[in-house]
PDB file of N, CA, C and O in Angstrom, chain B, residues numbered from 101:
ATOM      1  N   MET B 101     147.043-130.385 -52.773  1.00  0.00           N
ATOM      2  CA  MET B 101     148.110-131.221 -52.257  1.00  0.00           C
ATOM      3  C   MET B 101     148.919-131.839 -53.390  1.00  0.00           C
ATOM      4  O   MET B 101     150.136-131.984 -53.272  1.00  0.00           O
ATOM      5  N   THR B 102     148.258-132.206 -54.488  1.00  0.00           N
ATOM      6  CA  THR B 102     148.991-132.810 -55.601  1.00  0.00           C
ATOM      7  C   THR B 102     149.888-131.787 -56.280  1.00  0.00           C
ATOM      8  O   THR B 102     150.922-132.151 -56.839  1.00  0.00           O
ATOM      9  N   ASN B 103     149.509-130.509 -56.242  1.00  0.00           N
ATOM     10  CA  ASN B 103     150.346-129.469 -56.829  1.00  0.00           C
ATOM     11  C   ASN B 103     151.681-129.361 -56.094  1.00  0.00           C
ATOM     12  O   ASN B 103     152.724-129.171 -56.720  1.00  0.00           O
ATOM     13  N   ILE B 104     151.647-129.482 -54.782  1.00  0.00           N
ATOM     14  CA  ILE B 104     152.872-129.425 -53.989  1.00  0.00           C
ATOM     15  C   ILE B 104     153.748-130.635 -54.289  1.00  0.00           C
ATOM     16  O   ILE B 104     154.965-130.506 -54.421  1.00  0.00           O
ATOM     17  N   ILE B 105     153.135-131.804 -54.398  1.00  0.00           N
ATOM     18  CA  ILE B 105     153.887-133.024 -54.693  1.00  0.00           C
ATOM     19  C   ILE B 105     154.492-132.942 -56.082  1.00  0.00           C
ATOM     20  O   ILE B 105     155.632-133.364 -56.279  1.00  0.00           O
ATOM     21  N   GLN B 106     153.755-132.407 -57.056  1.00  0.00           N
ATOM     22  CA  GLN B 106     154.294-132.229 -58.404  1.00  0.00           C
ATOM     23  C   GLN B 106     155.463-131.262 -58.388  1.00  0.00           C
ATOM     24  O   GLN B 106     156.470-131.502 -59.055  1.00  0.00           O
ATOM     25  N   LYS B 107     155.351-130.179 -57.644  1.00  0.00           N
ATOM     26  CA  LYS B 107     156.415-129.181 -57.561  1.00  0.00           C
ATOM     27  C   LYS B 107     157.686-129.770 -56.949  1.00  0.00           C
ATOM     28  O   LYS B 107     158.794-129.469 -57.391  1.00  0.00           O
ATOM     29  N   LEU B 108     157.514-130.618 -55.921  1.00  0.00           N
ATOM     30  CA  LEU B 108     158.666-131.226 -55.263  1.00  0.00           C
ATOM     31  C   LEU B 108     159.307-132.335 -56.090  1.00  0.00           C
ATOM     32  O   LEU B 108     160.506-132.580 -55.965  1.00  0.00           O
ATOM     33  N   SER B 109     158.526-133.007 -56.933  1.00  0.00           N
ATOM     34  CA  SER B 109     159.056-134.174 -57.640  1.00  0.00           C
ATOM     35  C   SER B 109     159.466-133.899 -59.080  1.00  0.00           C
ATOM     36  O   SER B 109     159.932-134.818 -59.753  1.00  0.00           O
ATOM     37  N   SER B 110     159.317-132.695 -59.577  1.00  0.00           N
ATOM     38  CA  SER B 110     159.669-132.436 -60.974  1.00  0.00           C
ATOM     39  C   SER B 110     160.578-131.218 -61.084  1.00  0.00           C
ATOM     40  O   SER B 110     160.591-130.352 -60.209  1.00  0.00           O
ATOM     41  N   GLY B 111     161.336-131.168 -62.174  1.00  0.00           N
ATOM     42  CA  GLY B 111     162.140-130.003 -62.482  1.00  0.00           C
ATOM     43  C   GLY B 111     163.438-129.896 -61.700  1.00  0.00           C
ATOM     44  O   GLY B 111     163.909-128.785 -61.458  1.00  0.00           O
ATOM     45  N   TRP B 112     164.024-131.001 -61.301  1.00  0.00           N
ATOM     46  CA  TRP B 112     165.279-130.942 -60.545  1.00  0.00           C
ATOM     47  C   TRP B 112     166.438-130.705 -61.490  1.00  0.00           C
ATOM     48  O   TRP B 112     166.595-131.425 -62.476  1.00  0.00           O
ATOM     49  N   HIS B 113     167.250-129.705 -61.202  1.00  0.00           N
ATOM     50  CA  HIS B 113     168.430-129.391 -61.978  1.00  0.00           C
ATOM     51  C   HIS B 113     169.589-129.178 -61.007  1.00  0.00           C
ATOM     52  O   HIS B 113     169.405-129.233 -59.791  1.00  0.00           O
ATOM     53  N   LEU B 114     170.765-128.937 -61.542  1.00  0.00           N
ATOM     54  CA  LEU B 114     171.973-128.886 -60.719  1.00  0.00           C
ATOM     55  C   LEU B 114     171.894-127.831 -59.620  1.00  0.00           C
ATOM     56  O   LEU B 114     172.261-128.107 -58.477  1.00  0.00           O
ATOM     57  N   VAL B 115     171.425-126.638 -59.944  1.00  0.00           N
ATOM     58  CA  VAL B 115     171.380-125.564 -58.947  1.00  0.00           C
ATOM     59  C   VAL B 115     170.372-125.891 -57.850  1.00  0.00           C
ATOM     60  O   VAL B 115     170.611-125.597 -56.679  1.00  0.00           O
ATOM     61  N   ARG B 116     169.254-126.495 -58.223  1.00  0.00           N
ATOM     62  CA  ARG B 116     168.250-126.856 -57.225  1.00  0.00           C
ATOM     63  C   ARG B 116     168.789-127.937 -56.284  1.00  0.00           C
ATOM     64  O   ARG B 116     168.563-127.875 -55.076  1.00  0.00           O
ATOM     65  N   ILE B 117     169.491-128.913 -56.827  1.00  0.00           N
ATOM     66  CA  ILE B 117     170.090-129.958 -56.005  1.00  0.00           C
ATOM     67  C   ILE B 117     171.154-129.360 -55.087  1.00  0.00           C
ATOM     68  O   ILE B 117     171.255-129.734 -53.919  1.00  0.00           O
ATOM     69  N   LEU B 118     171.944-128.431 -55.620  1.00  0.00           N
ATOM     70  CA  LEU B 118     172.996-127.792 -54.830  1.00  0.00           C
ATOM     71  C   LEU B 118     172.410-126.967 -53.684  1.00  0.00           C
ATOM     72  O   LEU B 118     172.915-127.021 -52.563  1.00  0.00           O
ATOM     73  N   ARG B 119     171.355-126.210 -53.957  1.00  0.00           N
ATOM     74  CA  ARG B 119     170.713-125.415 -52.896  1.00  0.00           C
ATOM     75  C   ARG B 119     170.162-126.323 -51.796  1.00  0.00           C
ATOM     76  O   ARG B 119     170.320-126.039 -50.609  1.00  0.00           O
ATOM     77  N   THR B 120     169.515-127.416 -52.203  1.00  0.00           N
ATOM     78  CA  THR B 120     168.935-128.326 -51.217  1.00  0.00           C
ATOM     79  C   THR B 120     170.028-128.979 -50.372  1.00  0.00           C
ATOM     80  O   THR B 120     169.901-129.077 -49.152  1.00  0.00           O
ATOM     81  N   ALA B 121     171.097-129.423 -51.025  1.00  0.00           N
ATOM     82  CA  ALA B 121     172.190-130.074 -50.294  1.00  0.00           C
ATOM     83  C   ALA B 121     172.875-129.096 -49.333  1.00  0.00           C
ATOM     84  O   ALA B 121     173.168-129.452 -48.192  1.00  0.00           O
ATOM     85  N   LEU B 122     173.128-127.867 -49.792  1.00  0.00           N
ATOM     86  CA  LEU B 122     173.745-126.873 -48.911  1.00  0.00           C
ATOM     87  C   LEU B 122     172.815-126.486 -47.762  1.00  0.00           C
ATOM     88  O   LEU B 122     173.268-126.260 -46.640  1.00  0.00           O
ATOM     89  N   GLY B 123     171.529-126.413 -48.041  1.00  0.00           N
ATOM     90  CA  GLY B 123     170.564-126.117 -46.988  1.00  0.00           C
ATOM     91  C   GLY B 123     170.508-127.205 -45.939  1.00  0.00           C
ATOM     92  O   GLY B 123     170.447-126.920 -44.744  1.00  0.00           O
ATOM     93  N   LEU B 124     170.528-128.460 -46.383  1.00  0.00           N
ATOM     94  CA  LEU B 124     170.531-129.568 -45.430  1.00  0.00           C
ATOM     95  C   LEU B 124     171.817-129.588 -44.615  1.00  0.00           C
ATOM     96  O   LEU B 124     171.784-129.798 -43.402  1.00  0.00           O
ATOM     97  N   ALA B 125     172.944-129.373 -45.275  1.00  0.00           N
ATOM     98  CA  ALA B 125     174.223-129.366 -44.564  1.00  0.00           C
ATOM     99  C   ALA B 125     174.264-128.234 -43.541  1.00  0.00           C
ATOM    100  O   ALA B 125     174.726-128.436 -42.418  1.00  0.00           O
ATOM    101  N   ALA B 126     173.791-127.055 -43.909  1.00  0.00           N
ATOM    102  CA  ALA B 126     173.786-125.926 -42.977  1.00  0.00           C
ATOM    103  C   ALA B 126     172.825-126.181 -41.819  1.00  0.00           C
ATOM    104  O   ALA B 126     173.118-125.816 -40.680  1.00  0.00           O
ATOM    105  N   ALA B 127     171.684-126.801 -42.098  1.00  0.00           N
ATOM    106  CA  ALA B 127     170.723-127.093 -41.035  1.00  0.00           C
ATOM    107  C   ALA B 127     171.291-128.116 -40.054  1.00  0.00           C
ATOM    108  O   ALA B 127     171.116-127.979 -38.844  1.00  0.00           O
ATOM    109  N   VAL B 128     171.964-129.127 -40.566  1.00  0.00           N
ATOM    110  CA  VAL B 128     172.566-130.128 -39.689  1.00  0.00           C
ATOM    111  C   VAL B 128     173.658-129.498 -38.831  1.00  0.00           C
ATOM    112  O   VAL B 128     173.736-129.770 -37.633  1.00  0.00           O
ATOM    113  N   GLU B 129     174.504-128.656 -39.432  1.00  0.00           N
ATOM    114  CA  GLU B 129     175.552-127.982 -38.669  1.00  0.00           C
ATOM    115  C   GLU B 129     174.969-127.020 -37.634  1.00  0.00           C
ATOM    116  O   GLU B 129     175.513-126.877 -36.539  1.00  0.00           O
ATOM    117  N   ALA B 130     173.880-126.371 -37.980  1.00  0.00           N
ATOM    118  CA  ALA B 130     173.250-125.446 -37.030  1.00  0.00           C
ATOM    119  C   ALA B 130     172.720-126.187 -35.817  1.00  0.00           C
ATOM    120  O   ALA B 130     172.828-125.709 -34.688  1.00  0.00           O
ATOM    121  N   ILE B 131     172.146-127.358 -36.057  1.00  0.00           N
ATOM    122  CA  ILE B 131     171.643-128.158 -34.935  1.00  0.00           C
ATOM    123  C   ILE B 131     172.819-128.674 -34.103  1.00  0.00           C
ATOM    124  O   ILE B 131     172.773-128.670 -32.873  1.00  0.00           O
ATOM    125  N   ARG B 132     173.858-129.112 -34.786  1.00  0.00           N
ATOM    126  CA  ARG B 132     175.018-129.669 -34.092  1.00  0.00           C
ATOM    127  C   ARG B 132     175.747-128.610 -33.264  1.00  0.00           C
ATOM    128  O   ARG B 132     176.196-128.892 -32.153  1.00  0.00           O
ATOM    129  N   MET B 133     175.863-127.400 -33.797  1.00  0.00           N
ATOM    130  CA  MET B 133     176.625-126.335 -33.132  1.00  0.00           C
ATOM    131  C   MET B 133     175.752-125.391 -32.308  1.00  0.00           C
ATOM    132  O   MET B 133     176.272-124.495 -31.644  1.00  0.00           O
ATOM    133  N   HIS B 134     174.437-125.580 -32.343  1.00  0.00           N
ATOM    134  CA  HIS B 134     173.485-124.707 -31.640  1.00  0.00           C
ATOM    135  C   HIS B 134     173.655-123.249 -32.081  1.00  0.00           C
ATOM    136  O   HIS B 134     173.741-122.343 -31.252  1.00  0.00           O
ATOM    137  N   ASP B 135     173.702-123.042 -33.400  1.00  0.00           N
ATOM    138  CA  ASP B 135     173.906-121.704 -33.963  1.00  0.00           C
ATOM    139  C   ASP B 135     172.675-121.317 -34.776  1.00  0.00           C
ATOM    140  O   ASP B 135     172.367-121.964 -35.777  1.00  0.00           O
ATOM    141  N   TRP B 136     171.975-120.280 -34.359  1.00  0.00           N
ATOM    142  CA  TRP B 136     170.729-119.901 -35.027  1.00  0.00           C
ATOM    143  C   TRP B 136     170.981-119.203 -36.358  1.00  0.00           C
ATOM    144  O   TRP B 136     170.143-119.289 -37.256  1.00  0.00           O
ATOM    145  N   ALA B 137     172.123-118.505 -36.515  1.00  0.00           N
ATOM    146  CA  ALA B 137     172.402-117.784 -37.763  1.00  0.00           C
ATOM    147  C   ALA B 137     172.623-118.760 -38.919  1.00  0.00           C
ATOM    148  O   ALA B 137     172.103-118.561 -40.017  1.00  0.00           O
ATOM    149  N   ILE B 138     173.391-119.804 -38.664  1.00  0.00           N
ATOM    150  CA  ILE B 138     173.589-120.818 -39.698  1.00  0.00           C
ATOM    151  C   ILE B 138     172.275-121.544 -39.969  1.00  0.00           C
ATOM    152  O   ILE B 138     171.988-121.917 -41.106  1.00  0.00           O
ATOM    153  N   GLY B 139     171.482-121.740 -38.922  1.00  0.00           N
ATOM    154  CA  GLY B 139     170.174-122.383 -39.094  1.00  0.00           C
ATOM    155  C   GLY B 139     169.252-121.567 -39.970  1.00  0.00           C
ATOM    156  O   GLY B 139     168.506-122.125 -40.774  1.00  0.00           O
ATOM    157  N   LEU B 140     169.290-120.254 -39.827  1.00  0.00           N
ATOM    158  CA  LEU B 140     168.466-119.389 -40.675  1.00  0.00           C
ATOM    159  C   LEU B 140     168.909-119.464 -42.128  1.00  0.00           C
ATOM    160  O   LEU B 140     168.083-119.566 -43.036  1.00  0.00           O
ATOM    161  N   LEU B 141     170.219-119.413 -42.340  1.00  0.00           N
ATOM    162  CA  LEU B 141     170.744-119.548 -43.699  1.00  0.00           C
ATOM    163  C   LEU B 141     170.376-120.907 -44.290  1.00  0.00           C
ATOM    164  O   LEU B 141     169.987-120.996 -45.455  1.00  0.00           O
ATOM    165  N   GLY B 142     170.497-121.954 -43.495  1.00  0.00           N
ATOM    166  CA  GLY B 142     170.129-123.292 -43.957  1.00  0.00           C
ATOM    167  C   GLY B 142     168.652-123.396 -44.291  1.00  0.00           C
ATOM    168  O   GLY B 142     168.281-124.041 -45.272  1.00  0.00           O
ATOM    169  N   ALA B 143     167.810-122.770 -43.489  1.00  0.00           N
ATOM    170  CA  ALA B 143     166.371-122.804 -43.748  1.00  0.00           C
ATOM    171  C   ALA B 143     166.028-122.080 -45.046  1.00  0.00           C
ATOM    172  O   ALA B 143     165.184-122.544 -45.813  1.00  0.00           O
ATOM    173  N   ILE B 144     166.674-120.954 -45.292  1.00  0.00           N
ATOM    174  CA  ILE B 144     166.429-120.207 -46.531  1.00  0.00           C
ATOM    175  C   ILE B 144     166.875-121.013 -47.740  1.00  0.00           C
ATOM    176  O   ILE B 144     166.143-121.115 -48.724  1.00  0.00           O
ATOM    177  N   LEU B 145     168.074-121.587 -47.672  1.00  0.00           N
ATOM    178  CA  LEU B 145     168.563-122.391 -48.793  1.00  0.00           C
ATOM    179  C   LEU B 145     167.714-123.638 -49.004  1.00  0.00           C
ATOM    180  O   LEU B 145     167.451-124.023 -50.143  1.00  0.00           O
ATOM    181  N   LEU B 146     167.291-124.263 -47.935  1.00  0.00           N
ATOM    182  CA  LEU B 146     166.445-125.451 -48.050  1.00  0.00           C
ATOM    183  C   LEU B 146     165.094-125.102 -48.670  1.00  0.00           C
ATOM    184  O   LEU B 146     164.585-125.845 -49.509  1.00  0.00           O
ATOM    185  N   TYR B 147     164.515-123.978 -48.261  1.00  0.00           N
ATOM    186  CA  TYR B 147     163.244-123.523 -48.852  1.00  0.00           C
ATOM    187  C   TYR B 147     163.413-123.251 -50.344  1.00  0.00           C
ATOM    188  O   TYR B 147     162.577-123.660 -51.150  1.00  0.00           O
ATOM    189  N   GLN B 148     164.497-122.559 -50.714  1.00  0.00           N
ATOM    190  CA  GLN B 148     164.736-122.260 -52.123  1.00  0.00           C
ATOM    191  C   GLN B 148     164.938-123.531 -52.933  1.00  0.00           C
ATOM    192  O   GLN B 148     164.465-123.632 -54.065  1.00  0.00           O
ATOM    193  N   GLY B 149     165.638-124.497 -52.359  1.00  0.00           N
ATOM    194  CA  GLY B 149     165.884-125.740 -53.078  1.00  0.00           C
ATOM    195  C   GLY B 149     164.636-126.577 -53.244  1.00  0.00           C
ATOM    196  O   GLY B 149     164.412-127.145 -54.313  1.00  0.00           O
ATOM    197  N   LEU B 150     163.822-126.664 -52.209  1.00  0.00           N
ATOM    198  CA  LEU B 150     162.626-127.506 -52.296  1.00  0.00           C
ATOM    199  C   LEU B 150     161.538-126.891 -53.168  1.00  0.00           C
ATOM    200  O   LEU B 150     160.830-127.611 -53.871  1.00  0.00           O
ATOM    201  N   THR B 151     161.397-125.582 -53.131  1.00  0.00           N
ATOM    202  CA  THR B 151     160.329-124.940 -53.909  1.00  0.00           C
ATOM    203  C   THR B 151     160.796-124.426 -55.262  1.00  0.00           C
ATOM    204  O   THR B 151     159.992-123.892 -56.026  1.00  0.00           O
ATOM    205  N   ASP B 152     162.090-124.578 -55.573  1.00  0.00           N
ATOM    206  CA  ASP B 152     162.686-124.117 -56.829  1.00  0.00           C
ATOM    207  C   ASP B 152     162.448-122.628 -57.042  1.00  0.00           C
ATOM    208  O   ASP B 152     162.050-122.198 -58.125  1.00  0.00           O
ATOM    209  N   THR B 153     162.696-121.858 -56.006  1.00  0.00           N
ATOM    210  CA  THR B 153     162.623-120.403 -56.107  1.00  0.00           C
ATOM    211  C   THR B 153     164.021-119.839 -55.893  1.00  0.00           C
ATOM    212  O   THR B 153     164.917-120.523 -55.399  1.00  0.00           O
ATOM    213  N   GLY B 154     164.182-118.601 -56.270  1.00  0.00           N
ATOM    214  CA  GLY B 154     165.464-117.947 -56.067  1.00  0.00           C
ATOM    215  C   GLY B 154     165.251-116.607 -55.406  1.00  0.00           C
ATOM    216  O   GLY B 154     164.176-116.329 -54.874  1.00  0.00           O
ATOM    217  N   CYS B 155     166.244-115.803 -55.439  1.00  0.00           N
ATOM    218  CA  CYS B 155     166.152-114.479 -54.826  1.00  0.00           C
ATOM    219  C   CYS B 155     165.316-113.518 -55.666  1.00  0.00           C
ATOM    220  O   CYS B 155     164.803-112.529 -55.143  1.00  0.00           O
ATOM    221  N   CYS B 156     165.176-113.791 -56.944  1.00  0.00           N
ATOM    222  CA  CYS B 156     164.560-112.827 -57.845  1.00  0.00           C
ATOM    223  C   CYS B 156     163.167-113.206 -58.321  1.00  0.00           C
ATOM    224  O   CYS B 156     162.648-112.529 -59.209  1.00  0.00           O
ATOM    225  N   SER B 157     162.546-114.208 -57.809  1.00  0.00           N
ATOM    226  CA  SER B 157     161.227-114.701 -58.216  1.00  0.00           C
ATOM    227  C   SER B 157     161.165-114.892 -59.726  1.00  0.00           C
ATOM    228  O   SER B 157     162.174-115.242 -60.338  1.00  0.00           O
ATOM    229  N   ALA B 158     160.019-114.673 -60.336  1.00  0.00           N
ATOM    230  CA  ALA B 158     159.840-114.945 -61.765  1.00  0.00           C
ATOM    231  C   ALA B 158     160.392-113.800 -62.605  1.00  0.00           C
ATOM    232  O   ALA B 158     159.713-112.791 -62.796  1.00  0.00           O
ATOM    233  N   ALA B 159     161.603-113.944 -63.105  1.00  0.00           N
ATOM    234  CA  ALA B 159     162.274-112.965 -63.963  1.00  0.00           C
ATOM    235  C   ALA B 159     162.335-111.590 -63.302  1.00  0.00           C
ATOM    236  O   ALA B 159     162.220-110.566 -63.975  1.00  0.00           O
ATOM    237  N   GLY B 160     162.513-111.572 -62.007  1.00  0.00           N
ATOM    238  CA  GLY B 160     162.563-110.312 -61.283  1.00  0.00           C
ATOM    239  C   GLY B 160     163.858-109.542 -61.484  1.00  0.00           C
ATOM    240  O   GLY B 160     163.914-108.342 -61.216  1.00  0.00           O
ATOM    241  N   CYS B 161     164.888-110.213 -61.950  1.00  0.00           N
ATOM    242  CA  CYS B 161     166.176-109.548 -62.113  1.00  0.00           C
ATOM    243  C   CYS B 161     166.331-108.889 -63.484  1.00  0.00           C
ATOM    244  O   CYS B 161     167.284-108.143 -63.709  1.00  0.00           O
ATOM    245  N   ALA B 162     165.422-109.155 -64.378  1.00  0.00           N
ATOM    246  CA  ALA B 162     165.522-108.570 -65.709  1.00  0.00           C
ATOM    247  C   ALA B 162     165.177-107.088 -65.644  1.00  0.00           C
ATOM    248  O   ALA B 162     164.297-106.677 -64.887  1.00  0.00           O
ATOM    249  N   THR B 163     165.869-106.300 -66.436  1.00  0.00           N
ATOM    250  CA  THR B 163     165.570-104.875 -66.478  1.00  0.00           C
ATOM    251  C   THR B 163     164.590-104.590 -67.601  1.00  0.00           C
ATOM    252  O   THR B 163     164.593-105.273 -68.625  1.00  0.00           O
ATOM    253  N   ALA B 164     163.775-103.608 -67.414  1.00  0.00           N
ATOM    254  CA  ALA B 164     162.776-103.242 -68.417  1.00  0.00           C
ATOM    255  C   ALA B 164     163.443-102.464 -69.549  1.00  0.00           C
ATOM    256  O   ALA B 164     164.394-101.718 -69.315  1.00  0.00           O
ATOM    257  N   PRO B 165     162.951-102.637 -70.762  1.00  0.00           N
ATOM    258  CA  PRO B 165     163.514-101.861 -71.867  1.00  0.00           C
ATOM    259  C   PRO B 165     163.179-100.382 -71.701  1.00  0.00           C
ATOM    260  O   PRO B 165     162.159-100.050 -71.096  1.00  0.00           O
ATOM    261  N   PRO B 166     164.010 -99.495 -72.223  1.00  0.00           N
ATOM    262  CA  PRO B 166     163.716 -98.064 -72.087  1.00  0.00           C
ATOM    263  C   PRO B 166     162.428 -97.690 -72.836  1.00  0.00           C
ATOM    264  O   PRO B 166     162.134 -98.233 -73.901  1.00  0.00           O
ATOM    265  N   HIS B 167     161.681 -96.767 -72.266  1.00  0.00           N
ATOM    266  CA  HIS B 167     160.397 -96.384 -72.849  1.00  0.00           C
ATOM    267  C   HIS B 167     160.525 -95.316 -73.930  1.00  0.00           C
ATOM    268  O   HIS B 167     159.663 -95.228 -74.805  1.00  0.00           O
ATOM    269  N   ASN B 168     161.545 -94.529 -73.893  1.00  0.00           N
ATOM    270  CA  ASN B 168     161.671 -93.428 -74.850  1.00  0.00           C
ATOM    271  C   ASN B 168     162.570 -93.871 -76.017  1.00  0.00           C
ATOM    272  O   ASN B 168     163.765 -93.574 -76.050  1.00  0.00           O
ATOM    273  N   ARG B 169     161.987 -94.555 -76.925  1.00  0.00           N
ATOM    274  CA  ARG B 169     162.729 -95.008 -78.102  1.00  0.00           C
ATOM    275  C   ARG B 169     162.673 -93.916 -79.166  1.00  0.00           C
ATOM    276  O   ARG B 169     161.595 -93.470 -79.559  1.00  0.00           O
ATOM    277  N   GLN B 170     163.822 -93.502 -79.613  1.00  0.00           N
ATOM    278  CA  GLN B 170     163.889 -92.490 -80.663  1.00  0.00           C
ATOM    279  C   GLN B 170     164.319 -93.168 -81.947  1.00  0.00           C
ATOM    280  O   GLN B 170     165.074 -94.141 -81.940  1.00  0.00           O
ATOM    281  N   LYS B 171     163.825 -92.636 -83.042  1.00  0.00           N
ATOM    282  CA  LYS B 171     164.204 -93.194 -84.333  1.00  0.00           C
ATOM    283  C   LYS B 171     165.662 -92.848 -84.619  1.00  0.00           C
ATOM    284  O   LYS B 171     166.163 -91.800 -84.210  1.00  0.00           O
ATOM    285  N   ALA B 172     166.321 -93.741 -85.323  1.00  0.00           N
ATOM    286  CA  ALA B 172     167.719 -93.508 -85.672  1.00  0.00           C
ATOM    287  C   ALA B 172     167.820 -92.327 -86.633  1.00  0.00           C
ATOM    288  O   ALA B 172     167.062 -92.226 -87.598  1.00  0.00           O
ATOM    289  N   GLN B 173     168.753 -91.451 -86.355  1.00  0.00           N
ATOM    290  CA  GLN B 173     168.947 -90.283 -87.208  1.00  0.00           C
ATOM    291  C   GLN B 173     170.110 -90.555 -88.150  1.00  0.00           C
ATOM    292  O   GLN B 173     171.042 -91.288 -87.818  1.00  0.00           O
ATOM    293  N   ASP B 174     170.039 -89.950 -89.336  1.00  0.00           N
ATOM    294  CA  ASP B 174     171.146 -90.085 -90.275  1.00  0.00           C
ATOM    295  C   ASP B 174     172.334 -89.290 -89.760  1.00  0.00           C
ATOM    296  O   ASP B 174     172.208 -88.130 -89.369  1.00  0.00           O
ATOM    297  N   ILE B 175     173.482 -89.937 -89.770  1.00  0.00           N
ATOM    298  CA  ILE B 175     174.692 -89.295 -89.298  1.00  0.00           C
ATOM    299  C   ILE B 175     175.544 -88.943 -90.512  1.00  0.00           C
ATOM    300  O   ILE B 175     175.800 -89.777 -91.380  1.00  0.00           O
ATOM    301  N   THR B 176     175.968 -87.704 -90.546  1.00  0.00           N
ATOM    302  CA  THR B 176     176.839 -87.284 -91.658  1.00  0.00           C
ATOM    303  C   THR B 176     178.268 -87.259 -91.133  1.00  0.00           C
ATOM    304  O   THR B 176     178.548 -86.748 -90.049  1.00  0.00           O
ATOM    305  N   TYR B 177     179.147 -87.818 -91.925  1.00  0.00           N
ATOM    306  CA  TYR B 177     180.547 -87.882 -91.550  1.00  0.00           C
ATOM    307  C   TYR B 177     181.348 -86.930 -92.419  1.00  0.00           C
ATOM    308  O   TYR B 177     181.064 -86.765 -93.606  1.00  0.00           O
ATOM    309  N   GLU B 178     182.331 -86.316 -91.829  1.00  0.00           N
ATOM    310  CA  GLU B 178     183.195 -85.411 -92.554  1.00  0.00           C
ATOM    311  C   GLU B 178     184.581 -86.052 -92.614  1.00  0.00           C
ATOM    312  O   GLU B 178     185.129 -86.453 -91.587  1.00  0.00           O
ATOM    313  N   GLU B 179     185.137 -86.144 -93.803  1.00  0.00           N
ATOM    314  CA  GLU B 179     186.423 -86.781 -93.983  1.00  0.00           C
ATOM    315  C   GLU B 179     187.543 -85.808 -93.635  1.00  0.00           C
ATOM    316  O   GLU B 179     187.569 -84.676 -94.119  1.00  0.00           O
ATOM    317  N   ILE B 180     188.448 -86.249 -92.810  1.00  0.00           N
ATOM    318  CA  ILE B 180     189.580 -85.425 -92.396  1.00  0.00           C
ATOM    319  C   ILE B 180     190.843 -86.048 -92.959  1.00  0.00           C
ATOM    320  O   ILE B 180     191.110 -87.236 -92.773  1.00  0.00           O
ATOM    321  N   LYS B 181     191.643 -85.189 -93.678  1.00  0.00           N
ATOM    322  CA  LYS B 181     192.874 -85.702 -94.288  1.00  0.00           C
ATOM    323  C   LYS B 181     194.093 -85.152 -93.607  1.00  0.00           C
ATOM    324  O   LYS B 181     195.215 -85.478 -93.993  1.00  0.00           O
TER     325      LYS B 181
END
Protein backbone atom coordinates (compact mmCIF):
# COMPACT_ATOMS: atom_id res chain seq x y z
CA MET A 1 0.00 0.00 0.00
CA THR A 2 2.85 2.41 0.74
CA ASN A 3 4.30 1.75 -2.72
CA ILE A 4 1.09 3.00 -4.33
CA ILE A 5 1.05 6.08 -2.11
CA GLN A 6 4.70 6.80 -2.95
CA LYS A 7 3.96 6.41 -6.67
CA LEU A 8 1.01 8.82 -6.46
CA SER A 9 2.81 11.43 -4.35
CA SER A 10 6.20 11.65 -6.07
CA GLY A 11 7.58 12.46 -9.50
CA TRP A 12 4.99 14.97 -10.70
CA HIS A 13 6.05 16.81 -13.85
CA LEU A 14 4.26 18.93 -16.43
CA VAL A 15 3.14 16.08 -18.70
CA ARG A 16 1.84 14.04 -15.77
CA ILE A 17 -0.14 17.01 -14.47
CA LEU A 18 -1.48 17.68 -17.97
CA ARG A 19 -2.59 14.06 -18.46
CA THR A 20 -4.34 14.03 -15.08
CA ALA A 21 -6.09 17.35 -15.71
CA LEU A 22 -7.23 16.32 -19.20
CA GLY A 23 -8.41 12.97 -17.86
CA LEU A 24 -10.44 14.64 -15.13
CA ALA A 25 -11.92 17.15 -17.56
CA ALA A 26 -12.87 14.39 -20.02
CA ALA A 27 -14.38 12.28 -17.23
CA VAL A 28 -16.47 15.18 -15.98
CA GLU A 29 -17.68 15.96 -19.51
CA ALA A 30 -18.48 12.30 -20.11
CA ILE A 31 -20.63 12.18 -17.00
CA ARG A 32 -22.29 15.48 -17.89
CA MET A 33 -23.01 14.50 -21.52
CA HIS A 34 -23.65 10.77 -20.88
CA ASP A 35 -21.02 9.85 -23.49
CA TRP A 36 -19.14 6.59 -22.96
CA ALA A 37 -16.46 7.25 -25.63
CA ILE A 38 -15.25 10.43 -23.95
CA GLY A 39 -15.46 8.59 -20.63
CA LEU A 40 -13.16 5.87 -21.93
CA LEU A 41 -10.66 8.43 -23.18
CA GLY A 42 -10.86 10.24 -19.84
CA ALA A 43 -10.31 7.02 -17.92
CA ILE A 44 -7.22 6.17 -19.99
CA LEU A 45 -5.74 9.64 -19.56
CA LEU A 46 -6.54 9.66 -15.85
CA TYR A 47 -4.89 6.24 -15.40
CA GLN A 48 -1.79 7.41 -17.28
CA GLY A 49 -1.59 10.58 -15.23
CA LEU A 50 -2.03 8.95 -11.85
CA THR A 51 0.34 6.04 -12.45
CA ASP A 52 2.88 8.04 -14.52
CA THR A 53 2.74 5.61 -17.42
CA GLY A 54 2.56 6.32 -21.10
CA CYS A 55 1.75 4.49 -24.27
CA CYS A 56 5.22 3.00 -24.57
CA SER A 57 5.90 1.64 -21.05
CA ALA A 58 9.57 1.55 -19.97
CA ALA A 59 11.56 2.76 -23.01
CA GLY A 60 9.30 0.77 -25.31
CA CYS A 61 9.57 3.29 -28.12
CA ALA A 62 13.33 3.05 -28.46
CA THR A 63 14.62 1.07 -31.40
CA ALA A 64 17.26 -1.60 -30.96
CA PRO A 65 20.69 -1.04 -32.48
CA PRO A 66 21.44 -3.09 -35.60
CA HIS A 67 23.03 -6.47 -34.88
CA ASN A 68 25.19 -6.78 -37.98
CA ARG A 69 27.92 -4.26 -37.35
CA GLN A 70 30.58 -4.27 -40.03
CA LYS A 71 33.98 -2.74 -39.64
CA ALA A 72 34.60 0.46 -41.54
CA GLN A 73 36.36 -0.16 -44.83
CA ASP A 74 38.97 2.14 -46.31
CA ILE A 75 37.50 4.16 -49.12
CA THR A 76 39.71 5.17 -52.01
CA TYR A 77 38.84 8.35 -53.82
CA GLU A 78 39.71 9.15 -57.38
CA GLU A 79 40.31 12.78 -58.27
CA ILE A 80 38.40 14.02 -61.30
CA LYS A 81 39.60 17.16 -63.09
